[in-house]
C-alpha positions in Angstrom: -28.2 41.0 -16.8 -25.2 40.1 -19.0 -27.3 39.8 -22.3 -29.0 43.2 -21.8 -26.1 45.0 -20.0 -26.1 47.9 -22.5 -29.8 48.5 -22.1 -30.1 48.3 -18.4 -29.6 51.2 -16.0 -27.8 49.8 -12.9 -28.5 49.3 -10.1 -31.3 47.2 -11.6 -34.4 45.8 -9.6 -36.2 43.0 -11.1 -38.6 40.2 -10.1 -40.1 37.2 -11.8 -42.5 34.3 -11.0 -41.8 31.0 -12.7 -41.9 27.3 -12.4 -38.6 25.8 -11.3 -37.5 22.1 -11.2 -35.1 20.0 -9.1 -34.3 16.2 -8.9 -35.7 15.4 -5.5 -37.7 12.8 -3.6 -41.2 14.4 -3.4 -42.7 14.8 0.0 -44.7 17.4 1.9 -43.7 20.8 0.8 -41.0 19.4 -1.5 -41.8 19.0 -5.1 -40.0 18.2 -8.3 -41.8 21.1 -10.1 -42.8 24.2 -8.1 -43.3 28.0 -8.4 -41.0 30.5 -7.1 -41.0 34.3 -7.0 -37.5 35.9 -7.2 -36.7 39.5 -6.4 -33.2 40.8 -7.1 -31.2 44.0 -7.0 -28.1 43.9 -9.3 -25.3 46.5 -9.6 -24.9 47.8 -6.0 -22.8 46.7 -3.0 -25.0 48.7 -0.7 -26.3 47.0 2.3 -29.4 49.1 2.2 -30.5 46.6 -0.4 -30.4 43.7 2.2 -32.4 45.9 4.5 -35.0 46.6 1.8 -35.3 42.9 0.9 -36.0 41.9 4.6 -38.7 44.6 4.6 -40.1 43.1 1.4 -40.4 39.7 3.2 -42.1 41.4 6.1 -44.5 43.4 3.9 -45.5 40.4 1.8 -46.0 37.9 4.6 -47.8 40.5 6.7 -50.3 41.2 3.8 -50.9 37.4 3.4 -51.8 37.3 7.1 -48.7 35.1 7.9 -47.8 37.0 11.0 -44.8 35.8 13.0 -42.6 34.4 10.2 -39.0 34.3 11.1 -36.4 35.8 8.8 -33.1 34.2 9.7 -29.9 35.9 8.6 -26.2 34.9 8.5 -23.2 35.9 6.5 -20.9 33.8 4.3 -17.9 35.8 5.6 -18.7 34.8 9.1 -18.6 31.1 8.1 -15.4 31.6 6.4 -14.0 33.5 9.3 -15.0 30.7 11.7 -13.3 28.0 9.5 -10.1 30.3 9.3 -10.1 30.8 13.1 -10.2 27.0 13.8 -7.7 26.3 11.2 -10.1 24.5 8.9 -10.5 26.9 6.0 -9.8 24.0 3.5 -12.9 22.3 5.0 -15.3 25.2 5.0 -18.0 23.2 3.1 -17.8 20.1 5.4 -17.8 22.3 8.5 -20.8 24.4 7.4 -22.8 21.4 6.1 -22.3 19.6 9.5 -23.1 22.8 11.4 -26.3 23.3 9.4 -27.6 20.0 10.7 -27.5 21.1 14.4 -31.3 21.3 14.8 -31.7 17.9 13.2 -29.0 15.7 14.7 -27.9 17.7 17.8 -24.6 18.8 19.2 -23.1 15.3 19.4 -24.3 14.4 15.9 -22.6 17.5 14.4 -19.3 16.9 16.3 -19.3 13.3 15.1 -19.8 14.3 11.6 -17.1 17.0 11.8 -14.6 14.4 13.1 -15.4 12.0 10.3 -14.7 14.8 7.8 -11.2 15.3 9.3 -11.9 18.5 11.5 -9.8 18.1 14.6 -11.1 18.0 18.2 -9.2 21.1 19.1 -10.8 22.9 16.2 -14.3 21.8 17.3 -13.5 22.9 20.8 -12.9 26.4 19.6 -16.5 26.7 18.1 -18.1 25.3 21.2 -20.0 28.6 21.8 -21.8 28.0 18.5 -23.6 25.0 19.9 -25.4 27.0 22.5 -25.7 30.1 20.5 -28.6 32.0 22.2 -29.6 35.5 23.1 -30.8 38.6 21.4 -29.3 39.5 18.0 -27.0 42.1 19.5 -25.8 39.5 22.1 -25.1 37.0 19.4 -23.2 39.5 17.3 -21.1 40.4 20.3 -20.3 36.7 20.9 -19.3 36.4 17.1 -17.0 39.4 17.4 -15.2 37.8 20.3 -14.9 34.5 18.4 -13.8 36.0 15.1 -11.4 38.8 16.4 -8.4 37.4 14.7 -10.1 37.0 11.3 -10.4 40.0 9.0 -13.0 38.4 6.8 -15.0 37.2 9.7 -15.1 40.7 11.3 -16.2 42.1 7.9 -19.2 39.8 8.1 -19.8 40.9 11.6 -19.9 44.6 10.5 -22.3 43.8 7.6 -24.7 41.9 10.0 -24.5 44.7 12.5 -25.5 47.3 9.8 -28.5 45.2 8.5 -29.7 44.2 11.9 -29.3 47.6 13.6 -31.1 49.4 10.8 -34.0 46.9 10.7 -34.3 47.2 14.4 -34.4 50.9 14.2 -36.9 51.1 11.2 -39.0 48.2 12.7 -40.8 45.4 11.1 -44.6 44.8 10.8 -45.0 41.2 11.9 -41.8 39.3 11.0 -39.1 38.3 13.5 -35.5 38.8 12.7 -33.0 36.2 14.0 -29.4 35.6 13.5 -28.7 31.9 12.8 -25.0 31.1 12.6 -25.7 27.6 11.4 -27.5 28.9 8.2 -25.4 28.0 5.2 -27.3 28.2 1.9 -25.7 28.0 -1.6 -22.1 28.4 -0.4 -20.9 28.0 -4.0 -22.2 31.4 -5.0 -23.3 33.4 -1.9 -20.6 35.8 -0.6 -22.3 38.0 2.0 -25.7 38.0 3.7 -27.6 34.7 3.6 -31.4 34.7 4.4 -33.9 32.0 5.1 -37.6 32.4 6.1 -39.4 29.8 8.4 -43.2 29.6 8.8 -45.0 30.9 11.9 -44.6 28.6 15.0 -46.8 25.6 15.0 -46.5 24.8 11.1 -44.2 22.1 10.2 -42.8 23.1 6.8 -39.4 23.7 5.3 -38.2 27.2 4.5 -40.8 29.4 2.6 -38.1 31.8 1.3 -34.4 32.3 1.1 -31.6 34.1 -0.7 -28.5 36.2 -0.2 -25.8 38.4 -1.6 -23.8 37.2 -4.6 -20.7 39.1 -5.8 -19.6 38.7 -9.4 -22.1 35.9 -10.3 -22.4 37.7 -13.7 -18.7 37.2 -14.0 -19.3 33.6 -15.1 -20.9 35.1 -18.3 -18.3 37.8 -18.9 -19.8 40.8 -16.9 -17.1 41.4 -14.2 -17.5 43.2 -10.9 -21.3 43.2 -10.7 -22.6 42.5 -7.3 -26.2 41.5 -6.6 -28.4 40.4 -3.8 -31.7 38.6 -4.1 -34.5 36.6 -2.3 -37.1 34.1 -3.3 -40.6 33.1 -2.2 -41.7 29.5 -2.3 -45.2 29.9 -3.6 -46.3 26.3 -3.3 -45.1 26.1 0.3 -46.6 29.4 1.2 -49.9 28.2 -0.2 -49.7 25.0 1.9 -48.9 27.0 5.1 -51.8 29.5 4.4 -54.1 26.5 3.9 -52.9 24.8 7.1 -53.6 27.9 9.0 -57.0 28.5 7.4 -56.1 31.9 6.1 -57.6 31.5 2.7 -60.9 33.4 2.3 -64.1 31.2 1.5 -63.8 32.7 -1.9 -61.3 34.8 -3.6 -64.0 36.4 -5.9 -65.4 39.7 -4.6 -69.2 39.9 -5.3 -70.8 42.6 -7.3 -72.3 45.6 -5.5 -75.5 45.5 -7.4 -77.5 43.3 -9.8 -79.5 44.9 -12.4 -82.7 42.8 -13.0 -83.6 42.0 -16.6 -87.1 43.0 -17.5 -86.7 43.0 -21.3 -84.7 44.3 -24.3 -85.3 48.1 -23.9 -84.9 47.9 -20.1 -81.7 46.0 -20.5 -80.3 48.6 -22.9 -81.1 51.4 -20.4 -79.5 49.3 -17.6 -76.3 48.5 -19.6 -75.7 52.2 -20.2 -75.8 52.8 -16.5 -73.7 49.7 -15.8 -71.0 50.9 -18.2 -70.7 54.3 -16.4 -70.7 52.6 -13.0 -67.9 50.2 -14.1 -65.9 53.1 -15.4 -66.2 54.7 -11.9 -64.6 51.5 -10.5 -67.8 49.9 -9.1 -68.4 46.2 -9.8 -72.0 45.7 -11.1 -73.7 43.3 -13.4 -76.9 42.6 -15.2 -78.9 39.2 -15.0 -78.4 38.1 -18.5 -81.8 36.5 -19.2 -85.3 37.7 -18.9 -86.1 35.0 -16.3 -88.8 35.3 -13.6 -88.1 38.1 -11.2 -88.2 35.8 -8.3 -85.4 33.8 -9.9 -83.3 36.8 -10.5 -83.7 37.9 -6.8 -82.8 34.4 -5.6 -79.6 34.7 -7.8 -78.6 37.9 -6.1 -79.2 36.4 -2.7 -77.2 33.3 -3.4 -74.3 35.4 -4.6 -74.4 37.7 -1.6 -75.0 40.9 -3.7 -76.3 43.6 -1.4 -78.4 45.7 -4.0 -80.9 44.9 -6.7 -81.5 47.6 -9.4 -84.9 47.5 -11.1 -85.6 49.4 -14.3 -89.1 49.5 -15.8 -91.1 51.9 -18.1 -91.7 54.3 -15.4 -88.0 54.4 -14.4 -86.9 54.9 -17.9 -89.5 57.6 -18.5 -88.3 59.6 -15.5 -84.6 58.8 -16.1 -84.4 57.0 -12.7 -83.5 53.6 -11.2 -85.2 51.6 -8.5 -82.7 50.4 -5.9 -83.5 47.8 -3.4 -81.4 46.9 -0.3 -81.8 43.1 -0.1 -80.8 43.0 3.5 -83.4 45.4 4.7 -85.9 45.3 1.9 -85.9 49.1 1.7 -86.6 50.3 -1.9 -86.6 53.7 -3.5 -86.3 55.5 -6.8 -83.2 57.5 -7.4 -81.3 59.5 -10.2 -78.1 58.0 -11.6 -75.9 60.3 -9.5 -77.7 59.2 -6.2 -77.4 55.5 -7.3 -73.7 56.0 -8.0 -73.2 57.6 -4.5 -75.0 54.9 -2.8 -72.9 52.2 -4.3 -69.8 54.1 -3.7 -70.6 54.3 0.0 -70.9 50.6 0.0 -67.9 49.9 -2.2 
């Protein structure tokens, strides 16, 4: 953004898919090299961008057949507000890192870690509601508003959450679930507002398959001040693993041709190729058997490929400007003009 700031019209939407690396101990769903798709909007403070990015998650995962993913949302201002309310602003990172482990080590484990990090027992008591943070999103936001009433920054986070969640609830999502997770704390060194993380549908043991958030002034590091952005990512390798585990990949990702033109010889092949070219220009996937092999072998090839029609061109068809078309499922065969052939294949497109 900084490098091309004079060429870009802001707000600027962009995406990229690229390999990324991290120094980590490889295990299931955790690789040292993996592919990631990023989608960002830079140059706008509007919370409608957050709404659209959640919609993007919903749209992509719905189209992949991954129904029931959970898009978890939190806000950095809420975490800062909680730390402020309990008098532990200087220990925000320690507090959030411990809280983030709630589902792994439980309430007692989190409290023990917080005490070890120098957070007082009285401070921990003040956040007791967070350890049993259940209910609908609106109920959770109400609880947060009560907890953060004395924190200006915390209440700003509540307002932002309310805007995003209320509008998504009103607009509706296709198959994704939206949930407020107050323990969510990603990239606290650069996220400043909304924080997102996507978990797989229930029953699939996998880490997050997406995540992101709002980052104010990240471009300021490189000299472009006051440029807010928000972005999300998709973990392509993990998504592929989840799709594989749920058996959602098709048996083949190659759509078969609608018709195979049989090859009877050089002149017949030339005649066929002219028709094939027109059909392809019309968006219909057809092909010709490349060799003048035995007709039985060519029919067998079409059968094994699951191609529904065979087109036969001999001397008589060429003379009458026609094509023989055979339905390989029913065995029905007829001679037709090119226009009729086109219509038949369009109907079965």
